[in-house]
N, CA and C atoms as a LAMMPS dump frame, in Angstrom:
ITEM: TIMESTEP
0
ITEM: NUMBER OF ATOMS
210
ITEM: BOX BOUNDS ff ff ff
-5.0000000000000000e+02 5.0000000000000000e+02
-5.0000000000000000e+02 5.0000000000000000e+02
-5.0000000000000000e+02 5.0000000000000000e+02
ITEM: ATOMS id mol type element x y z
1 1 1 N -449.445 131.09 -146.288
2 1 2 C -448.513 132.039 -145.615
3 1 3 C -448.379 133.43 -146.23
4 2 1 N -448.324 134.515 -145.553
5 2 2 C -448.129 135.769 -146.113
6 2 3 C -446.817 136.402 -145.552
7 3 1 N -445.897 136.708 -146.45
8 3 2 C -444.553 137.125 -146.131
9 3 3 C -444.666 138.601 -146.031
10 4 1 N -443.785 139.227 -145.349
11 4 2 C -443.654 140.642 -145.244
12 4 3 C -442.353 141.073 -146.027
13 5 1 N -441.689 140.12 -146.603
14 5 2 C -440.565 140.376 -147.393
15 5 3 C -440.922 140.791 -148.847
16 6 1 N -440.214 141.785 -149.416
17 6 2 C -440.49 142.234 -150.7
18 6 3 C -440.138 141.017 -151.732
19 7 1 N -441.122 140.867 -152.733
20 7 2 C -440.913 139.799 -153.744
21 7 3 C -440.871 140.667 -155.093
22 8 1 N -439.913 140.431 -155.876
23 8 2 C -439.87 141.04 -157.117
24 8 3 C -440.198 139.933 -158.195
25 9 1 N -441.139 140.257 -159.012
26 9 2 C -441.529 139.142 -159.934
27 9 3 C -441.229 139.828 -161.561
28 10 1 N -440.65 139.011 -162.295
29 10 2 C -440.513 139.458 -163.68
30 10 3 C -440.487 138.3 -164.599
31 11 1 N -440.777 138.572 -165.884
32 11 2 C -440.827 137.417 -166.89
33 11 3 C -439.425 137.282 -167.403
34 12 1 N -438.95 136.107 -167.517
35 12 2 C -437.673 135.655 -168.068
36 12 3 C -437.837 134.898 -169.356
37 13 1 N -437.479 135.516 -170.496
38 13 2 C -437.569 134.782 -171.878
39 13 3 C -436.517 133.653 -171.948
40 14 1 N -435.504 133.841 -171.172
41 14 2 C -434.454 132.723 -171.36
42 14 3 C -435.018 131.475 -170.516
43 15 1 N -435.763 131.657 -169.448
44 15 2 C -436.225 130.504 -168.694
45 15 3 C -437.728 130.18 -169.016
46 16 1 N -438.386 131.055 -169.949
47 16 2 C -439.695 130.815 -170.375
48 16 3 C -440.656 130.729 -169.099
49 17 1 N -440.436 131.629 -168.157
50 17 2 C -441.158 131.463 -166.846
51 17 3 C -441.035 132.821 -166.089
52 18 1 N -441.954 133.03 -165.348
53 18 2 C -441.874 134.151 -164.378
54 18 3 C -440.868 133.804 -163.137
55 19 1 N -440.137 134.751 -162.876
56 19 2 C -439.027 134.681 -161.781
57 19 3 C -439.459 135.478 -160.596
58 20 1 N -439.472 134.952 -159.48
59 20 2 C -439.726 135.65 -158.315
60 20 3 C -438.525 135.812 -157.457
61 21 1 N -437.936 136.858 -157.06
62 21 2 C -436.676 137.106 -156.14
63 21 3 C -437.08 137.844 -154.905
64 22 1 N -436.528 137.279 -153.922
65 22 2 C -436.687 137.908 -152.552
66 22 3 C -435.282 138.577 -152.149
67 23 1 N -435.087 139.803 -152.421
68 23 2 C -433.83 140.527 -152.296
69 23 3 C -433.171 140.442 -150.85
70 24 1 N -434.196 140.489 -149.944
71 24 2 C -433.602 140.494 -148.449
72 24 3 C -433.109 139.091 -148.066
73 25 1 N -433.423 138.116 -148.716
74 25 2 C -432.978 136.788 -148.369
75 25 3 C -432.069 136.241 -149.467
76 26 1 N -430.847 136.207 -149.228
77 26 2 C -429.914 135.786 -150.31
78 26 3 C -430.032 134.378 -150.893
79 27 1 N -430.242 134.424 -152.156
80 27 2 C -430.408 133.331 -152.948
81 27 3 C -431.986 132.703 -152.913
82 28 1 N -432.745 133.49 -152.356
83 28 2 C -434.2 133.076 -152.242
84 28 3 C -434.839 133.491 -153.534
85 29 1 N -435.307 132.601 -154.322
86 29 2 C -436.071 132.847 -155.433
87 29 3 C -436.761 131.592 -156.012
88 30 1 N -437.834 131.847 -156.724
89 30 2 C -438.709 130.81 -157.423
90 30 3 C -439.048 131.134 -158.638
91 31 1 N -439.647 130.136 -159.325
92 31 2 C -440.255 130.377 -160.708
93 31 3 C -441.739 129.943 -160.753
94 32 1 N -442.339 130.197 -161.932
95 32 2 C -443.542 129.588 -162.2
96 32 3 C -444.028 129.975 -163.729
97 33 1 N -444.956 129.157 -164.271
98 33 2 C -445.482 129.43 -165.579
99 33 3 C -446.485 130.636 -165.521
100 34 1 N -446.916 131.014 -164.528
101 34 2 C -447.76 132.343 -164.424
102 34 3 C -447.18 133.096 -163.399
103 35 1 N -447.559 134.434 -163.192
104 35 2 C -447.264 135.286 -162.185
105 35 3 C -447.716 134.907 -160.933
106 36 1 N -448.979 134.217 -160.73
107 36 2 C -449.475 133.736 -159.407
108 36 3 C -448.706 132.522 -159.147
109 37 1 N -448.424 131.703 -159.986
110 37 2 C -447.604 130.505 -159.541
111 37 3 C -446.196 130.933 -158.951
112 38 1 N -445.594 131.821 -159.721
113 38 2 C -444.191 132.31 -159.196
114 38 3 C -444.471 132.819 -157.754
115 39 1 N -445.456 133.625 -157.616
116 39 2 C -445.649 134.138 -156.171
117 39 3 C -446.006 133.165 -155.173
118 40 1 N -446.765 132.274 -155.602
119 40 2 C -447.07 131.24 -154.519
120 40 3 C -445.892 130.357 -154.286
121 41 1 N -445.019 130.021 -155.231
122 41 2 C -443.889 129.407 -155.089
123 41 3 C -442.911 130.053 -154.243
124 42 1 N -442.84 131.251 -154.577
125 42 2 C -441.934 132.193 -153.652
126 42 3 C -442.331 132.203 -152.14
127 43 1 N -443.544 132.257 -151.847
128 43 2 C -444.113 132.153 -150.332
129 43 3 C -443.567 130.918 -149.736
130 44 1 N -443.758 129.747 -150.472
131 44 2 C -443.189 128.473 -150.061
132 44 3 C -441.721 128.519 -149.866
133 45 1 N -440.961 129.036 -150.743
134 45 2 C -439.488 128.972 -150.579
135 45 3 C -439.229 130.011 -149.513
136 46 1 N -439.845 131.102 -149.139
137 46 2 C -439.432 132.061 -148.133
138 46 3 C -439.601 131.149 -146.777
139 47 1 N -440.715 130.474 -146.699
140 47 2 C -440.899 129.676 -145.331
141 47 3 C -439.719 128.631 -145.25
142 48 1 N -439.344 128.017 -146.43
143 48 2 C -438.234 126.962 -146.292
144 48 3 C -436.848 127.725 -145.989
145 49 1 N -436.664 128.936 -146.635
146 49 2 C -435.312 129.68 -146.358
147 49 3 C -435.281 129.847 -144.93
148 50 1 N -436.441 130.527 -144.295
149 50 2 C -436.473 130.859 -142.867
150 50 3 C -436.354 129.676 -141.922
151 51 1 N -436.865 128.651 -142.323
152 51 2 C -436.732 127.273 -141.44
153 51 3 C -435.348 126.77 -141.521
154 52 1 N -434.751 126.869 -142.761
155 52 2 C -433.299 126.451 -142.748
156 52 3 C -432.352 127.347 -142.055
157 53 1 N -432.631 128.624 -142.114
158 53 2 C -431.847 129.672 -141.346
159 53 3 C -431.862 129.4 -139.837
160 54 1 N -433.101 129.092 -139.362
161 54 2 C -433.417 128.871 -137.921
162 54 3 C -432.577 127.658 -137.503
163 55 1 N -432.811 126.668 -138.423
164 55 2 C -432.136 125.27 -138.103
165 55 3 C -430.57 125.466 -138.037
166 56 1 N -430.037 126.193 -138.939
167 56 2 C -428.462 126.327 -138.884
168 56 3 C -428.134 127.553 -137.967
169 57 1 N -428.988 128.138 -137.284
170 57 2 C -428.581 129.163 -136.402
171 57 3 C -428.096 130.433 -137.007
172 58 1 N -428.536 130.779 -138.194
173 58 2 C -428.169 131.852 -138.876
174 58 3 C -428.994 133.099 -138.551
175 59 1 N -428.613 134.321 -138.791
176 59 2 C -429.286 135.335 -138.485
177 59 3 C -430.459 135.592 -139.679
178 60 1 N -431.588 135.91 -139.276
179 60 2 C -432.769 136.006 -140.159
180 60 3 C -433.042 137.66 -140.241
181 61 1 N -432.961 138.062 -141.525
182 61 2 C -433.18 139.612 -141.619
183 61 3 C -434.573 140.06 -141.31
184 62 1 N -434.652 141.215 -140.738
185 62 2 C -436 141.763 -140.408
186 62 3 C -436.539 142.345 -141.737
187 63 1 N -437.923 141.946 -142.116
188 63 2 C -438.264 142.495 -143.302
189 63 3 C -438.296 144.076 -143.315
190 64 1 N -437.786 144.618 -144.336
191 64 2 C -437.896 146.273 -144.306
192 64 3 C -438.925 146.693 -145.069
193 65 1 N -439.788 145.927 -145.866
194 65 2 C -440.76 146.291 -146.549
195 65 3 C -440.336 146.746 -148.096
196 66 1 N -440.76 147.698 -148.615
197 66 2 C -440.498 148.186 -149.924
198 66 3 C -438.942 148.644 -150.019
199 67 1 N -438.181 148.103 -150.816
200 67 2 C -436.747 148.362 -150.915
201 67 3 C -436.652 149.472 -152.185
202 68 1 N -435.65 150.459 -151.947
203 68 2 C -435.561 151.394 -152.975
204 68 3 C -434.252 151.059 -153.757
205 69 1 N -434.249 151.09 -155.012
206 69 2 C -433.047 150.997 -155.769
207 69 3 C -432.774 152.212 -156.513
208 70 1 N -431.437 152.488 -156.849
209 70 2 C -431.088 153.541 -157.888
210 70 3 C -430.825 153.009 -159.039
């Protein structure tokens, strides 16, 4: 699966893992022992997040692409 949602990946020394966050989907995040594993896991979680939102009749955000932070 290829997502159009922005995924932010960073190293967490506290977790001893790479963390992948999807800012546009509240609570959507994954981890992995490698950068690639975190990305792959995030893609799976995005799919599950979207499926759950559809099942519950919740609004699904339209992907905005690259987000800008101050």
